[in-house]
mmJSON file of the N, C-alpha and C atoms, coordinates in Angstrom:
{"data_MODEL":{"atom_site":{
"group_PDB":["ATOM","ATOM","ATOM","ATOM","ATOM","ATOM","ATOM","ATOM","ATOM","ATOM","ATOM","ATOM","ATOM","ATOM","ATOM","ATOM","ATOM","ATOM","ATOM","ATOM","ATOM","ATOM","ATOM","ATOM","ATOM","ATOM","ATOM","ATOM","ATOM","ATOM","ATOM","ATOM","ATOM","ATOM","ATOM","ATOM","ATOM","ATOM","ATOM","ATOM","ATOM","ATOM","ATOM","ATOM","ATOM","ATOM","ATOM","ATOM","ATOM","ATOM","ATOM","ATOM","ATOM","ATOM","ATOM","ATOM","ATOM","ATOM","ATOM","ATOM","ATOM","ATOM","ATOM","ATOM","ATOM","ATOM","ATOM","ATOM","ATOM","ATOM","ATOM","ATOM","ATOM","ATOM","ATOM","ATOM","ATOM","ATOM","ATOM","ATOM","ATOM","ATOM","ATOM","ATOM","ATOM","ATOM","ATOM","ATOM","ATOM","ATOM","ATOM","ATOM","ATOM","ATOM","ATOM","ATOM","ATOM","ATOM","ATOM","ATOM","ATOM","ATOM","ATOM","ATOM","ATOM","ATOM","ATOM","ATOM","ATOM","ATOM","ATOM","ATOM","ATOM","ATOM","ATOM","ATOM","ATOM","ATOM","ATOM","ATOM","ATOM","ATOM","ATOM","ATOM","ATOM","ATOM","ATOM","ATOM","ATOM","ATOM","ATOM","ATOM","ATOM","ATOM","ATOM","ATOM","ATOM","ATOM","ATOM","ATOM","ATOM","ATOM","ATOM","ATOM","ATOM","ATOM","ATOM","ATOM","ATOM","ATOM","ATOM","ATOM","ATOM","ATOM","ATOM","ATOM","ATOM","ATOM","ATOM","ATOM","ATOM","ATOM","ATOM","ATOM","ATOM","ATOM","ATOM","ATOM","ATOM","ATOM","ATOM"],
"id":[1,2,3,4,5,6,7,8,9,10,11,12,13,14,15,16,17,18,19,20,21,22,23,24,25,26,27,28,29,30,31,32,33,34,35,36,37,38,39,40,41,42,43,44,45,46,47,48,49,50,51,52,53,54,55,56,57,58,59,60,61,62,63,64,65,66,67,68,69,70,71,72,73,74,75,76,77,78,79,80,81,82,83,84,85,86,87,88,89,90,91,92,93,94,95,96,97,98,99,100,101,102,103,104,105,106,107,108,109,110,111,112,113,114,115,116,117,118,119,120,121,122,123,124,125,126,127,128,129,130,131,132,133,134,135,136,137,138,139,140,141,142,143,144,145,146,147,148,149,150,151,152,153,154,155,156,157,158,159,160,161,162,163,164,165,166,167,168,169,170,171],
"type_symbol":["N","C","C","N","C","C","N","C","C","N","C","C","N","C","C","N","C","C","N","C","C","N","C","C","N","C","C","N","C","C","N","C","C","N","C","C","N","C","C","N","C","C","N","C","C","N","C","C","N","C","C","N","C","C","N","C","C","N","C","C","N","C","C","N","C","C","N","C","C","N","C","C","N","C","C","N","C","C","N","C","C","N","C","C","N","C","C","N","C","C","N","C","C","N","C","C","N","C","C","N","C","C","N","C","C","N","C","C","N","C","C","N","C","C","N","C","C","N","C","C","N","C","C","N","C","C","N","C","C","N","C","C","N","C","C","N","C","C","N","C","C","N","C","C","N","C","C","N","C","C","N","C","C","N","C","C","N","C","C","N","C","C","N","C","C","N","C","C","N","C","C"],
"label_atom_id":["N","CA","C","N","CA","C","N","CA","C","N","CA","C","N","CA","C","N","CA","C","N","CA","C","N","CA","C","N","CA","C","N","CA","C","N","CA","C","N","CA","C","N","CA","C","N","CA","C","N","CA","C","N","CA","C","N","CA","C","N","CA","C","N","CA","C","N","CA","C","N","CA","C","N","CA","C","N","CA","C","N","CA","C","N","CA","C","N","CA","C","N","CA","C","N","CA","C","N","CA","C","N","CA","C","N","CA","C","N","CA","C","N","CA","C","N","CA","C","N","CA","C","N","CA","C","N","CA","C","N","CA","C","N","CA","C","N","CA","C","N","CA","C","N","CA","C","N","CA","C","N","CA","C","N","CA","C","N","CA","C","N","CA","C","N","CA","C","N","CA","C","N","CA","C","N","CA","C","N","CA","C","N","CA","C","N","CA","C","N","CA","C","N","CA","C","N","CA","C"],
"label_alt_id":[null,null,null,null,null,null,null,null,null,null,null,null,null,null,null,null,null,null,null,null,null,null,null,null,null,null,null,null,null,null,null,null,null,null,null,null,null,null,null,null,null,null,null,null,null,null,null,null,null,null,null,null,null,null,null,null,null,null,null,null,null,null,null,null,null,null,null,null,null,null,null,null,null,null,null,null,null,null,null,null,null,null,null,null,null,null,null,null,null,null,null,null,null,null,null,null,null,null,null,null,null,null,null,null,null,null,null,null,null,null,null,null,null,null,null,null,null,null,null,null,null,null,null,null,null,null,null,null,null,null,null,null,null,null,null,null,null,null,null,null,null,null,null,null,null,null,null,null,null,null,null,null,null,null,null,null,null,null,null,null,null,null,null,null,null,null,null,null,null,null,null],
"label_comp_id":["UNK","UNK","UNK","UNK","UNK","UNK","UNK","UNK","UNK","UNK","UNK","UNK","UNK","UNK","UNK","UNK","UNK","UNK","UNK","UNK","UNK","UNK","UNK","UNK","UNK","UNK","UNK","UNK","UNK","UNK","UNK","UNK","UNK","UNK","UNK","UNK","UNK","UNK","UNK","UNK","UNK","UNK","UNK","UNK","UNK","UNK","UNK","UNK","UNK","UNK","UNK","UNK","UNK","UNK","UNK","UNK","UNK","UNK","UNK","UNK","UNK","UNK","UNK","UNK","UNK","UNK","UNK","UNK","UNK","UNK","UNK","UNK","UNK","UNK","UNK","UNK","UNK","UNK","UNK","UNK","UNK","UNK","UNK","UNK","UNK","UNK","UNK","UNK","UNK","UNK","UNK","UNK","UNK","UNK","UNK","UNK","UNK","UNK","UNK","UNK","UNK","UNK","UNK","UNK","UNK","UNK","UNK","UNK","UNK","UNK","UNK","UNK","UNK","UNK","UNK","UNK","UNK","UNK","UNK","UNK","UNK","UNK","UNK","UNK","UNK","UNK","UNK","UNK","UNK","UNK","UNK","UNK","UNK","UNK","UNK","UNK","UNK","UNK","UNK","UNK","UNK","UNK","UNK","UNK","UNK","UNK","UNK","UNK","UNK","UNK","UNK","UNK","UNK","UNK","UNK","UNK","UNK","UNK","UNK","UNK","UNK","UNK","UNK","UNK","UNK","UNK","UNK","UNK","UNK","UNK","UNK"],
"label_asym_id":["A","A","A","A","A","A","A","A","A","A","A","A","A","A","A","A","A","A","A","A","A","A","A","A","A","A","A","A","A","A","A","A","A","A","A","A","A","A","A","A","A","A","A","A","A","A","A","A","A","A","A","A","A","A","A","A","A","A","A","A","A","A","A","A","A","A","A","A","A","A","A","A","A","A","A","A","A","A","A","A","A","A","A","A","A","A","A","A","A","A","A","A","A","A","A","A","A","A","A","A","A","A","A","A","A","A","A","A","A","A","A","A","A","A","A","A","A","A","A","A","A","A","A","A","A","A","A","A","A","A","A","A","A","A","A","A","A","A","A","A","A","A","A","A","A","A","A","A","A","A","A","A","A","A","A","A","A","A","A","A","A","A","A","A","A","A","A","A","A","A","A"],
"label_entity_id":["1","1","1","1","1","1","1","1","1","1","1","1","1","1","1","1","1","1","1","1","1","1","1","1","1","1","1","1","1","1","1","1","1","1","1","1","1","1","1","1","1","1","1","1","1","1","1","1","1","1","1","1","1","1","1","1","1","1","1","1","1","1","1","1","1","1","1","1","1","1","1","1","1","1","1","1","1","1","1","1","1","1","1","1","1","1","1","1","1","1","1","1","1","1","1","1","1","1","1","1","1","1","1","1","1","1","1","1","1","1","1","1","1","1","1","1","1","1","1","1","1","1","1","1","1","1","1","1","1","1","1","1","1","1","1","1","1","1","1","1","1","1","1","1","1","1","1","1","1","1","1","1","1","1","1","1","1","1","1","1","1","1","1","1","1","1","1","1","1","1","1"],
"label_seq_id":[1,1,1,2,2,2,3,3,3,4,4,4,5,5,5,6,6,6,7,7,7,8,8,8,9,9,9,10,10,10,11,11,11,12,12,12,13,13,13,14,14,14,15,15,15,16,16,16,17,17,17,18,18,18,19,19,19,20,20,20,21,21,21,22,22,22,23,23,23,24,24,24,25,25,25,26,26,26,27,27,27,28,28,28,29,29,29,30,30,30,31,31,31,32,32,32,33,33,33,34,34,34,35,35,35,36,36,36,37,37,37,38,38,38,39,39,39,40,40,40,41,41,41,42,42,42,43,43,43,44,44,44,45,45,45,46,46,46,47,47,47,48,48,48,49,49,49,50,50,50,51,51,51,52,52,52,53,53,53,54,54,54,55,55,55,56,56,56,57,57,57],
"pdbx_PDB_ins_code":[null,null,null,null,null,null,null,null,null,null,null,null,null,null,null,null,null,null,null,null,null,null,null,null,null,null,null,null,null,null,null,null,null,null,null,null,null,null,null,null,null,null,null,null,null,null,null,null,null,null,null,null,null,null,null,null,null,null,null,null,null,null,null,null,null,null,null,null,null,null,null,null,null,null,null,null,null,null,null,null,null,null,null,null,null,null,null,null,null,null,null,null,null,null,null,null,null,null,null,null,null,null,null,null,null,null,null,null,null,null,null,null,null,null,null,null,null,null,null,null,null,null,null,null,null,null,null,null,null,null,null,null,null,null,null,null,null,null,null,null,null,null,null,null,null,null,null,null,null,null,null,null,null,null,null,null,null,null,null,null,null,null,null,null,null,null,null,null,null,null,null],
"Cartn_x":[-3.907,-2.731,-2.456,-1.2,-1.299,-1.001,-1.815,-1.903,-1.726,-1.035,-0.724,-1.785,-1.9,-2.872,-2.34,-1.97,-1.317,-0.946,-2.255,-2.53,-2.543,-3.195,-2.847,-1.583,-1.105,-0.282,-0.609,-1.872,-2.637,-2.074,-1.585,-1.245,-2.314,-2.858,-3.672,-3.801,-3.828,-4.123,-5.903,-6.367,-7.291,-7.043,-7.954,-7.948,-9.428,-9.962,-10.824,-10.381,-11.085,-11.041,-11.124,-10.704,-10.967,-10.626,-11.599,-11.472,-11.232,-10.913,-10.735,-10.419,-9.478,-8.665,-9.841,-9.606,-10.63,-10.316,-9.053,-9.163,-9.706,-9.337,-9.253,-10.889,-11.446,-12.249,-11.95,-10.553,-10.0,-9.046,-9.472,-9.154,-7.43,-6.722,-5.106,-4.822,-5.055,-4.305,-3.037,-2.383,-1.323,-0.745,0.128,0.664,1.603,1.87,2.54,3.939,4.886,6.365,6.563,7.737,8.566,8.745,9.197,9.191,7.885,6.795,5.866,4.958,5.492,4.572,5.487,6.267,7.269,6.883,7.019,6.067,5.149,4.274,2.867,2.557,3.8,3.901,4.471,5.198,5.891,4.702,4.092,2.553,1.635,1.544,-0.013,0.761,2.116,2.781,2.877,2.857,2.584,1.642,0.42,-0.859,-1.357,-0.709,-1.053,-0.986,-1.422,-1.832,-0.527,0.304,1.265,0.619,0.965,0.795,1.566,1.003,2.088,1.984,1.834,1.746,0.079,0.405,-1.175,-1.432,-2.856,-3.492,-3.882,-3.436,-3.722,-4.715,-5.644,-6.717,-6.141],
"Cartn_y":[-4.405,-5.464,-5.279,-5.538,-5.859,-7.092,-7.346,-8.467,-8.344,-9.46,-9.735,-11.191,-10.739,-12.258,-13.325,-14.577,-15.688,-15.534,-15.577,-15.763,-14.359,-13.376,-11.95,-10.93,-11.248,-10.375,-9.512,-8.667,-7.554,-7.369,-6.269,-5.792,-4.756,-5.062,-4.243,-4.174,-3.329,-2.946,-3.16,-4.001,-4.01,-3.739,-3.354,-3.239,-4.495,-5.281,-5.898,-7.421,-8.323,-9.799,-9.777,-10.64,-10.31,-12.249,-11.913,-13.928,-13.791,-13.185,-12.964,-11.893,-12.053,-10.517,-9.735,-8.533,-7.546,-7.189,-7.959,-7.323,-9.211,-9.916,-10.911,-12.31,-12.04,-12.744,-13.492,-14.328,-15.857,-15.365,-16.665,-17.412,-17.203,-16.598,-17.203,-15.75,-15.555,-14.069,-14.842,-13.984,-14.449,-12.909,-13.008,-11.619,-11.377,-10.009,-9.238,-9.422,-9.295,-9.543,-8.302,-8.168,-6.217,-5.909,-6.44,-5.51,-5.29,-6.109,-5.788,-4.799,-4.859,-3.321,-2.099,-2.288,-1.231,-0.771,-1.403,-1.213,-0.636,-1.017,-0.503,0.308,0.959,2.353,3.157,2.773,3.779,4.151,3.251,3.618,4.536,4.41,5.591,6.519,6.645,7.922,8.544,8.086,8.884,8.708,8.197,8.685,9.984,10.045,11.47,12.246,13.435,14.514,15.444,16.318,16.928,18.3,18.69,19.493,20.771,21.678,23.219,24.158,24.011,24.654,25.714,26.458,27.374,27.895,27.448,28.462,29.795,30.393,31.957,32.268,33.291,33.205,35.096],
"Cartn_z":[9.463,8.666,7.035,6.823,5.62,5.153,4.075,3.486,1.895,1.451,-0.285,-0.638,-1.903,-2.276,-3.112,-2.874,-3.269,-4.833,-5.391,-6.649,-7.437,-7.411,-8.09,-7.824,-6.662,-5.737,-5.451,-5.066,-4.91,-3.381,-3.159,-2.033,-0.819,-0.003,0.843,2.026,2.36,4.378,4.712,5.732,6.229,7.779,8.798,9.992,10.649,9.994,10.083,9.827,10.055,9.208,7.955,7.024,5.712,5.248,4.322,3.898,2.5,1.597,0.29,-0.376,-1.476,-2.1,-2.566,-2.469,-3.09,-4.489,-4.807,-6.638,-7.337,-7.101,-7.304,-6.755,-5.708,-4.823,-4.902,-4.403,-4.255,-2.853,-2.095,-0.501,-0.38,-1.165,-1.607,-0.656,0.822,1.489,2.123,2.404,3.208,3.874,5.036,5.495,4.661,4.237,3.37,4.165,3.382,3.614,4.049,4.482,4.831,3.983,2.654,1.517,0.442,0.334,-0.251,1.078,2.062,2.91,2.862,2.431,2.044,0.174,-0.428,-1.885,-1.691,-1.047,-0.527,-0.198,1.071,1.113,0.357,-0.458,-1.655,-2.539,-2.801,-4.185,-2.98,-1.971,-1.42,-1.215,-1.019,-0.868,-2.285,-3.243,-4.564,-4.864,-4.715,-5.023,-4.591,-3.36,-2.198,-3.276,-3.041,-3.872,-3.314,-3.426,-3.0,-2.887,-1.729,-0.846,-0.824,-1.078,-1.934,-0.892,0.433,1.588,1.474,1.851,2.571,1.086,0.871,-0.892,-0.317,-1.278,-1.125,-1.643,-1.827,-2.341,-2.928],
"occupancy":[1.0,1.0,1.0,1.0,1.0,1.0,1.0,1.0,1.0,1.0,1.0,1.0,1.0,1.0,1.0,1.0,1.0,1.0,1.0,1.0,1.0,1.0,1.0,1.0,1.0,1.0,1.0,1.0,1.0,1.0,1.0,1.0,1.0,1.0,1.0,1.0,1.0,1.0,1.0,1.0,1.0,1.0,1.0,1.0,1.0,1.0,1.0,1.0,1.0,1.0,1.0,1.0,1.0,1.0,1.0,1.0,1.0,1.0,1.0,1.0,1.0,1.0,1.0,1.0,1.0,1.0,1.0,1.0,1.0,1.0,1.0,1.0,1.0,1.0,1.0,1.0,1.0,1.0,1.0,1.0,1.0,1.0,1.0,1.0,1.0,1.0,1.0,1.0,1.0,1.0,1.0,1.0,1.0,1.0,1.0,1.0,1.0,1.0,1.0,1.0,1.0,1.0,1.0,1.0,1.0,1.0,1.0,1.0,1.0,1.0,1.0,1.0,1.0,1.0,1.0,1.0,1.0,1.0,1.0,1.0,1.0,1.0,1.0,1.0,1.0,1.0,1.0,1.0,1.0,1.0,1.0,1.0,1.0,1.0,1.0,1.0,1.0,1.0,1.0,1.0,1.0,1.0,1.0,1.0,1.0,1.0,1.0,1.0,1.0,1.0,1.0,1.0,1.0,1.0,1.0,1.0,1.0,1.0,1.0,1.0,1.0,1.0,1.0,1.0,1.0,1.0,1.0,1.0,1.0,1.0,1.0],
"B_iso_or_equiv":[0.0,0.0,0.0,0.0,0.0,0.0,0.0,0.0,0.0,0.0,0.0,0.0,0.0,0.0,0.0,0.0,0.0,0.0,0.0,0.0,0.0,0.0,0.0,0.0,0.0,0.0,0.0,0.0,0.0,0.0,0.0,0.0,0.0,0.0,0.0,0.0,0.0,0.0,0.0,0.0,0.0,0.0,0.0,0.0,0.0,0.0,0.0,0.0,0.0,0.0,0.0,0.0,0.0,0.0,0.0,0.0,0.0,0.0,0.0,0.0,0.0,0.0,0.0,0.0,0.0,0.0,0.0,0.0,0.0,0.0,0.0,0.0,0.0,0.0,0.0,0.0,0.0,0.0,0.0,0.0,0.0,0.0,0.0,0.0,0.0,0.0,0.0,0.0,0.0,0.0,0.0,0.0,0.0,0.0,0.0,0.0,0.0,0.0,0.0,0.0,0.0,0.0,0.0,0.0,0.0,0.0,0.0,0.0,0.0,0.0,0.0,0.0,0.0,0.0,0.0,0.0,0.0,0.0,0.0,0.0,0.0,0.0,0.0,0.0,0.0,0.0,0.0,0.0,0.0,0.0,0.0,0.0,0.0,0.0,0.0,0.0,0.0,0.0,0.0,0.0,0.0,0.0,0.0,0.0,0.0,0.0,0.0,0.0,0.0,0.0,0.0,0.0,0.0,0.0,0.0,0.0,0.0,0.0,0.0,0.0,0.0,0.0,0.0,0.0,0.0,0.0,0.0,0.0,0.0,0.0,0.0],
"pdbx_formal_charge":[null,null,null,null,null,null,null,null,null,null,null,null,null,null,null,null,null,null,null,null,null,null,null,null,null,null,null,null,null,null,null,null,null,null,null,null,null,null,null,null,null,null,null,null,null,null,null,null,null,null,null,null,null,null,null,null,null,null,null,null,null,null,null,null,null,null,null,null,null,null,null,null,null,null,null,null,null,null,null,null,null,null,null,null,null,null,null,null,null,null,null,null,null,null,null,null,null,null,null,null,null,null,null,null,null,null,null,null,null,null,null,null,null,null,null,null,null,null,null,null,null,null,null,null,null,null,null,null,null,null,null,null,null,null,null,null,null,null,null,null,null,null,null,null,null,null,null,null,null,null,null,null,null,null,null,null,null,null,null,null,null,null,null,null,null,null,null,null,null,null,null],
"auth_seq_id":[1,1,1,2,2,2,3,3,3,4,4,4,5,5,5,6,6,6,7,7,7,8,8,8,9,9,9,10,10,10,11,11,11,12,12,12,13,13,13,14,14,14,15,15,15,16,16,16,17,17,17,18,18,18,19,19,19,20,20,20,21,21,21,22,22,22,23,23,23,24,24,24,25,25,25,26,26,26,27,27,27,28,28,28,29,29,29,30,30,30,31,31,31,32,32,32,33,33,33,34,34,34,35,35,35,36,36,36,37,37,37,38,38,38,39,39,39,40,40,40,41,41,41,42,42,42,43,43,43,44,44,44,45,45,45,46,46,46,47,47,47,48,48,48,49,49,49,50,50,50,51,51,51,52,52,52,53,53,53,54,54,54,55,55,55,56,56,56,57,57,57],
"auth_comp_id":["UNK","UNK","UNK","UNK","UNK","UNK","UNK","UNK","UNK","UNK","UNK","UNK","UNK","UNK","UNK","UNK","UNK","UNK","UNK","UNK","UNK","UNK","UNK","UNK","UNK","UNK","UNK","UNK","UNK","UNK","UNK","UNK","UNK","UNK","UNK","UNK","UNK","UNK","UNK","UNK","UNK","UNK","UNK","UNK","UNK","UNK","UNK","UNK","UNK","UNK","UNK","UNK","UNK","UNK","UNK","UNK","UNK","UNK","UNK","UNK","UNK","UNK","UNK","UNK","UNK","UNK","UNK","UNK","UNK","UNK","UNK","UNK","UNK","UNK","UNK","UNK","UNK","UNK","UNK","UNK","UNK","UNK","UNK","UNK","UNK","UNK","UNK","UNK","UNK","UNK","UNK","UNK","UNK","UNK","UNK","UNK","UNK","UNK","UNK","UNK","UNK","UNK","UNK","UNK","UNK","UNK","UNK","UNK","UNK","UNK","UNK","UNK","UNK","UNK","UNK","UNK","UNK","UNK","UNK","UNK","UNK","UNK","UNK","UNK","UNK","UNK","UNK","UNK","UNK","UNK","UNK","UNK","UNK","UNK","UNK","UNK","UNK","UNK","UNK","UNK","UNK","UNK","UNK","UNK","UNK","UNK","UNK","UNK","UNK","UNK","UNK","UNK","UNK","UNK","UNK","UNK","UNK","UNK","UNK","UNK","UNK","UNK","UNK","UNK","UNK","UNK","UNK","UNK","UNK","UNK","UNK"],
"auth_asym_id":["A","A","A","A","A","A","A","A","A","A","A","A","A","A","A","A","A","A","A","A","A","A","A","A","A","A","A","A","A","A","A","A","A","A","A","A","A","A","A","A","A","A","A","A","A","A","A","A","A","A","A","A","A","A","A","A","A","A","A","A","A","A","A","A","A","A","A","A","A","A","A","A","A","A","A","A","A","A","A","A","A","A","A","A","A","A","A","A","A","A","A","A","A","A","A","A","A","A","A","A","A","A","A","A","A","A","A","A","A","A","A","A","A","A","A","A","A","A","A","A","A","A","A","A","A","A","A","A","A","A","A","A","A","A","A","A","A","A","A","A","A","A","A","A","A","A","A","A","A","A","A","A","A","A","A","A","A","A","A","A","A","A","A","A","A","A","A","A","A","A","A"],
"auth_atom_id":["N","CA","C","N","CA","C","N","CA","C","N","CA","C","N","CA","C","N","CA","C","N","CA","C","N","CA","C","N","CA","C","N","CA","C","N","CA","C","N","CA","C","N","CA","C","N","CA","C","N","CA","C","N","CA","C","N","CA","C","N","CA","C","N","CA","C","N","CA","C","N","CA","C","N","CA","C","N","CA","C","N","CA","C","N","CA","C","N","CA","C","N","CA","C","N","CA","C","N","CA","C","N","CA","C","N","CA","C","N","CA","C","N","CA","C","N","CA","C","N","CA","C","N","CA","C","N","CA","C","N","CA","C","N","CA","C","N","CA","C","N","CA","C","N","CA","C","N","CA","C","N","CA","C","N","CA","C","N","CA","C","N","CA","C","N","CA","C","N","CA","C","N","CA","C","N","CA","C","N","CA","C","N","CA","C","N","CA","C","N","CA","C","N","CA","C","N","CA","C"],
"pdbx_PDB_model_num":[1,1,1,1,1,1,1,1,1,1,1,1,1,1,1,1,1,1,1,1,1,1,1,1,1,1,1,1,1,1,1,1,1,1,1,1,1,1,1,1,1,1,1,1,1,1,1,1,1,1,1,1,1,1,1,1,1,1,1,1,1,1,1,1,1,1,1,1,1,1,1,1,1,1,1,1,1,1,1,1,1,1,1,1,1,1,1,1,1,1,1,1,1,1,1,1,1,1,1,1,1,1,1,1,1,1,1,1,1,1,1,1,1,1,1,1,1,1,1,1,1,1,1,1,1,1,1,1,1,1,1,1,1,1,1,1,1,1,1,1,1,1,1,1,1,1,1,1,1,1,1,1,1,1,1,1,1,1,1,1,1,1,1,1,1,1,1,1,1,1,1]
}}}
């Protein structure tokens, strides 16, 4: 599930239960909106190293 912190705005995903925000450690979590989920997806794609095909030795 994707969460957003109502206090600091941090967006993150977790598979298990979450009690507080990993960024600010407050308990102001809510389910992320569709726009926030899309924003997180774009950010994560940018962080992945670009694959340039097979590596030649």
